[in-house]
Every structure is written in C-alpha cells, then in structure tokens.
C-alpha positions as CSV (number, residue, x, y, z in Angstrom):
1,M,-13.9,-26.3,-35.2
2,N,-11.8,-23.3,-36.1
3,A,-9.6,-21.7,-33.4
4,N,-10.2,-18.1,-32.5
5,P,-7.8,-16.0,-34.6
6,L,-7.8,-13.2,-31.9
7,R,-6.6,-15.5,-29.1
8,P,-2.9,-15.0,-29.7
9,I,-3.5,-11.2,-29.5
10,V,-5.5,-11.6,-26.3
11,N,-2.8,-13.8,-24.7
12,L,-0.1,-11.3,-25.7
13,R,-2.0,-8.5,-23.9
14,Q,-2.5,-10.6,-20.8
15,N,1.2,-11.5,-20.7
16,R,2.1,-7.8,-20.9
17,R,-0.3,-7.0,-18.1
18,V,1.2,-9.8,-15.9
19,R,4.7,-8.6,-16.7
20,K,3.9,-5.0,-15.8
21,G,2.4,-6.2,-12.5
22,M,5.6,-8.2,-11.8
23,F,7.7,-5.0,-12.3
24,I,5.4,-3.1,-9.9
25,L,5.5,-5.7,-7.2
26,P,9.2,-5.1,-6.0
27,S,8.6,-1.3,-6.2
28,L,5.7,-1.7,-3.8
29,F,8.0,-3.2,-1.2
30,T,10.5,-0.4,-1.8
31,A,7.7,2.1,-1.3
32,G,6.9,0.3,2.0
33,N,10.6,0.8,2.9
34,I,10.3,4.5,2.3
35,G,7.0,4.7,4.2
36,A,8.6,3.0,7.2
37,G,11.5,5.5,7.2
38,Y,9.1,8.4,7.0
39,Y,7.0,7.0,9.8
40,A,10.2,6.6,12.0
41,I,11.1,10.2,11.4
42,A,7.6,11.4,12.3
43,Q,7.6,9.3,15.5
44,C,10.9,10.9,16.5
45,I,9.5,14.4,16.1
46,Q,6.4,13.5,18.2
47,A,8.5,12.1,21.0
48,V,9.8,15.6,21.9
49,G,6.8,16.1,24.2
50,G,7.8,13.2,26.4
51,E,6.1,10.3,24.7
52,Y,9.2,8.1,24.8
53,I,7.3,5.1,23.5
54,R,7.3,6.7,20.1
55,F,11.1,6.0,19.9
56,D,10.2,2.3,20.2
57,Y,7.6,2.8,17.4
58,A,10.3,4.3,15.3
59,A,12.7,1.5,16.0
60,I,10.1,-1.1,15.1
61,A,9.4,0.8,11.8
62,I,13.1,0.5,10.9
63,G,12.9,-3.2,11.7
64,F,10.1,-3.6,9.2
65,A,12.0,-1.6,6.7
66,V,14.9,-4.1,6.9
67,L,12.4,-6.8,6.1
68,F,11.0,-4.9,3.1
69,D,14.5,-4.1,1.8
70,G,15.4,-7.8,1.9
71,L,12.2,-8.8,0.1
72,D,12.1,-6.3,-2.8
73,G,15.4,-7.4,-4.3
74,R,14.7,-11.1,-3.8
75,I,11.2,-10.8,-5.4
76,A,12.7,-8.9,-8.3
77,R,15.2,-11.7,-8.9
78,M,12.6,-14.4,-8.5
79,T,10.2,-12.8,-11.0
80,G,12.9,-11.6,-13.4
81,S,11.7,-8.0,-13.0
82,T,15.0,-6.3,-12.1
83,S,15.4,-2.9,-13.7
84,E,17.7,0.1,-13.4
85,F,14.8,2.1,-12.1
86,G,14.2,-0.4,-9.3
87,K,17.9,-0.2,-8.3
88,Q,17.9,3.5,-8.2
89,L,14.7,3.7,-6.3
90,D,15.9,1.1,-3.8
91,S,19.1,3.1,-3.2
92,L,17.3,6.3,-2.6
93,A,14.9,4.5,-0.2
94,D,17.9,3.2,1.7
95,V,19.3,6.7,2.2
96,I,16.0,7.8,3.8
97,T,15.3,4.7,5.9
98,F,18.7,3.5,6.8
99,G,20.5,6.9,6.8
100,V,18.3,9.8,7.7
101,A,15.8,8.0,9.9
102,P,18.3,6.2,12.2
103,A,20.5,9.3,12.4
104,I,17.6,11.3,13.7
105,L,16.6,8.5,16.0
106,A,20.1,8.1,17.3
107,F,20.4,11.8,18.1
108,M,16.9,12.2,19.7
109,W,17.2,9.1,21.8
110,G,20.8,9.3,22.8
111,F,21.5,13.0,23.2
112,K,18.3,15.1,23.3
113,F,17.2,14.2,26.8
114,T,20.7,13.7,28.3
115,G,21.5,15.7,31.5
116,V,24.9,17.2,32.2
117,P,26.9,16.9,35.5
118,F,26.7,20.6,36.1
119,E,23.9,23.1,35.8
120,S,25.2,24.7,32.7
121,G,23.1,25.6,29.7
122,D,26.2,26.1,27.6
123,L,27.6,22.7,28.4
124,R,24.2,21.1,27.4
125,T,24.3,23.0,24.2
126,K,27.7,21.7,23.4
127,L,26.6,18.1,24.1
128,L,23.6,18.5,21.7
129,Q,25.9,19.9,19.0
130,F,28.3,17.0,19.5
131,G,25.5,14.5,19.2
132,A,24.2,16.2,16.1
133,L,27.7,16.0,14.6
134,L,28.0,12.3,15.3
135,S,24.6,11.6,13.9
136,F,25.5,13.5,10.7
137,L,28.8,11.6,10.4
138,F,26.8,8.3,10.6
139,L,24.5,9.7,7.8
140,V,27.5,10.5,5.6
141,A,28.9,7.0,6.2
142,S,25.6,5.4,5.3
143,A,25.3,7.4,2.1
144,S,28.9,6.7,1.2
145,R,28.4,3.0,1.8
146,L,25.4,3.0,-0.6
147,A,27.3,5.0,-3.2
148,R,30.2,2.6,-3.1
149,F,27.8,-0.4,-3.4
150,N,26.2,1.1,-6.5
151,I,29.4,1.7,-8.4
152,Q,31.1,-1.6,-7.6
153,V,31.2,-4.1,-10.5
154,N,30.8,-7.0,-8.1
155,P,29.3,-5.6,-4.9
156,Q,29.0,-9.1,-3.4
157,P,32.2,-11.0,-4.3
158,S,32.7,-14.6,-3.2
159,N,35.1,-15.7,-0.5
160,P,38.2,-17.1,-2.2
161,G,38.4,-19.8,0.5
162,R,34.7,-20.7,0.1
163,P,33.7,-19.9,-3.5
164,G,29.9,-20.4,-2.9
165,R,29.6,-18.0,-0.1
166,K,28.8,-14.3,-0.8
167,Y,29.7,-11.4,1.5
168,F,29.4,-7.7,1.6
169,V,32.4,-5.3,1.6
170,G,31.6,-3.4,4.8
171,M,28.6,-3.7,7.0
172,P,25.4,-3.0,4.9
173,T,23.4,0.0,5.9
174,P,20.3,-2.0,6.8
175,A,22.4,-3.8,9.4
176,G,23.8,-0.6,10.8
177,A,20.4,0.9,11.1
178,G,19.2,-2.4,12.6
179,V,21.7,-2.2,15.4
180,I,20.5,1.3,16.4
181,A,16.9,0.2,16.2
182,A,17.5,-3.0,18.1
183,I,19.2,-1.2,21.0
184,I,16.4,1.3,21.3
185,H,13.7,-1.3,21.0
186,F,15.5,-3.3,23.7
187,T,15.1,-0.3,26.1
188,A,11.4,0.1,25.1
189,G,12.2,3.6,23.8
190,D,13.3,5.0,27.2
191,P,16.0,7.6,26.1
192,I,19.4,8.1,27.7
193,H,19.5,10.6,30.6
194,D,23.0,10.0,31.9
195,W,25.8,11.8,30.0
196,R,28.2,8.9,30.6
197,A,25.8,6.6,28.8
198,S,25.6,9.2,26.0
199,A,29.4,9.0,25.7
200,V,29.2,5.2,25.2
201,W,26.4,5.7,22.7
202,A,28.6,8.2,20.8
203,L,31.4,5.6,20.5
204,L,28.9,3.0,19.2
205,I,27.6,5.4,16.6
206,L,31.1,6.1,15.4
207,A,31.9,2.4,15.3
208,I,28.8,1.6,13.2
209,G,29.7,4.3,10.8
210,Y,33.2,3.0,10.5
211,L,32.1,-0.6,9.9
212,E,29.9,0.6,7.1
213,V,32.6,2.3,5.1
214,C,35.5,-0.1,5.9
215,T,36.4,-3.0,3.7
216,W,35.8,-5.8,6.2
217,R,33.7,-8.8,5.1
218,Y,30.1,-9.4,6.3
219,Y,28.1,-12.5,5.2
220,S,25.3,-11.4,2.9
221,F,23.0,-14.5,3.1
222,K,22.4,-14.1,-0.6
223,D,23.5,-17.7,-1.2
224,F,21.0,-19.1,1.4
225,D,18.6,-21.4,-0.4
226,L,15.8,-23.2,1.4
227,R,15.7,-25.9,-1.3
228,R,19.2,-27.1,-0.7
229,Q,20.4,-29.6,1.9
230,Q,17.9,-30.5,4.5
231,P,15.1,-28.0,3.8
232,F,13.0,-29.4,6.6
233,R,15.7,-28.5,9.2
234,N,16.0,-25.0,7.7
235,F,12.3,-24.4,8.0
236,I,12.4,-25.5,11.6
237,L,15.2,-23.1,12.4
238,I,13.4,-20.3,10.6
239,G,10.2,-21.1,12.4
240,L,12.0,-21.0,15.8
241,L,13.6,-17.7,14.8
242,F,10.3,-16.1,13.9
243,A,8.7,-17.5,17.1
244,G,11.5,-16.0,19.2
245,I,11.1,-12.6,17.5
246,W,7.4,-12.7,18.0
247,F,7.4,-13.6,21.7
248,F,10.8,-12.1,22.8
249,S,11.5,-9.5,20.2
250,R,13.5,-7.2,22.4
251,P,16.3,-9.6,23.5
252,V,16.3,-11.7,20.3
253,L,16.6,-8.7,18.0
254,F,19.2,-7.1,20.3
255,A,21.3,-10.3,20.3
256,L,21.0,-10.8,16.5
257,A,21.9,-7.2,15.6
258,L,25.0,-7.1,17.9
259,T,26.1,-10.6,16.8
260,Y,26.0,-9.6,13.1
261,M,27.9,-6.4,13.8
262,I,30.6,-8.2,15.7
263,S,30.9,-11.0,13.1
264,G,32.7,-8.7,10.7
265,V,35.2,-7.8,13.4
266,V,35.8,-11.4,14.3
267,L,36.3,-12.4,10.6
268,R,38.7,-9.5,10.2
269,L,40.8,-10.7,13.2
270,F,40.8,-14.3,11.9
271,Y,42.0,-13.0,8.6
272,L,44.9,-11.0,10.2
273,L,45.9,-13.9,12.3
274,R,45.8,-16.5,9.5
275,R,47.3,-14.2,6.8
276,P,50.5,-15.7,5.5
277,P,53.7,-13.6,5.9
278,P,54.7,-11.6,2.7
279,A,57.1,-13.4,0.3
280,P,60.7,-12.2,0.6
281,T,61.8,-9.8,-2.0
282,P,65.1,-10.3,-4.0
283,V,66.7,-7.6,-1.9
284,D,65.8,-9.4,1.3
285,Q,67.1,-12.8,-0.1
286,A,70.4,-11.2,-1.1
287,A,70.8,-9.6,2.3
288,T,70.1,-13.0,4.0
289,S,72.6,-14.9,1.9
290,R,75.4,-12.5,2.9
C-alpha cells in the first residue's frame, strides 16, 4: 500500500500551526498582565466616591498580574517560543501594571483621603502635591529598573559564592508593586486618614523606589526546579503556600511581600560585614615598613 505523498505537507502545516499557537500563548498571559493593570487603575478611579473596597480589588488585580508576569516568561522558555516581540511587550506591560497602576494606587490610598492637623485647605493641597510627587518618583524608579534590566547583558547573574543560584540586581518591579498591593490588601482597602500614617507611607514608597534602582541582590527563584531534590516535599510546601494564600490571603501575602523586600537589605548587610578588607597598596606597605 503506497503512502500518501501529501502527508509530509500536511504534517508541516500542522507543525507550523502548533508553533504559531505556542508563540501566542505567552503573549496571552502578558495581555492578562496588562488587563490586570488597567483594571487596577479603573478601580482606583471608581473609589473616589467612597467605595474603598475598590482599593482592595485593585490590589488583588496587581497580585494576579504578578502571577501572570511569572508565568509568561516561564511558559515561553518551556515551549521555546521566546522572541524579541515578547520581551518588548512584557516590558511595556510591566511599566503599566507595576509602575503606573501601583503609583496611582499608592497615591489614592495613602494621600487622597488623608486629613491634616489643622483646618487648612492650603495645607491639604500641599499634602496631595507631596503625595503625587512621591508616587511619580516611584513610577520613574520602576521605569528605570525595567530599562536597566532590558539593556543588561546578564540581568540575572549568578552568585559567585553559590554558582547555581540566580539573583536580580535590585528589587524587581513586580515585587515592589506587590509590596504596595499586599499592604493595601491587608487593610481591606481602607485608606489612610491620619497624616502621620501618610508620612510613614511616604517613607515606605521612597524605600521601595530606592530598592528597585539600587544594585543590591534579590533572589530570583529562576533556578527553582520542582524536579530536583525531593520533589514531593516541594509539592507539599507549594500546596501549603497556596492553601495559606487561599484561606488567609491578607496576612500571608503581607508577610511574604515584606519578607522579600527586607531580604535584599539583610543580604546587603551580610555582604558588608563579611567583605574582606582591601588589599594594602605598595604605598601603604612602604609606609608600614618605615
């Protein structure tokens, strides 16, 4: 029985369709990332009328965007469908979702509804302007962090002390946006009304922006592989984590976000304490020998 001579052509067309579908799949998650950022911005606008629960909805949307952002790159690498278009689209999506959206959310939640110690409309105007400036600085820091990540030859270098472990240079923008979203989600969206709490919030926004543009190390989790070393234990830990987020999302996400933010500071302190003293120069050696 003779084989169908057209079968190779049909198989080739099917393979091309499958490959096109694989290239579209990561972009769908990136589109979900953009959609979550747009939804968060829309919820912040609608909260002006006093529906503070919409701040919580915006924070939850940013949390889902963090999940989508982690999945699109991993799926692209698993399917071999990485492309320059996908990288650029992902970067633009991050500016919207992890730059613009959390900046607006931080301003609306932390400054818009804050009272002042004296009945002065001018003082309240200055407070709103100060909050808008801080939110803008956070947005600039997030955009700068993404731009630096795009131009780096090796944006996730390995730790010289632990060659297999990858880390980010500076806190990634999804983590920075996640800290803002986790704090607001922890409060169920109830905005700040006390000007002293707004002052603390302002310092936190500045700290997050600085951590994004600094060169301190943050673990990237890119080398985490479920198939290596006791996969059953890893699945149990991941299951417990998801169960904790599902049933106790507010305290669990709050603790996770703050722990990751502080981890870079702790690693930096360890590095400064364990750094060996500089080697003496020939001039210093000559001065010592005299």
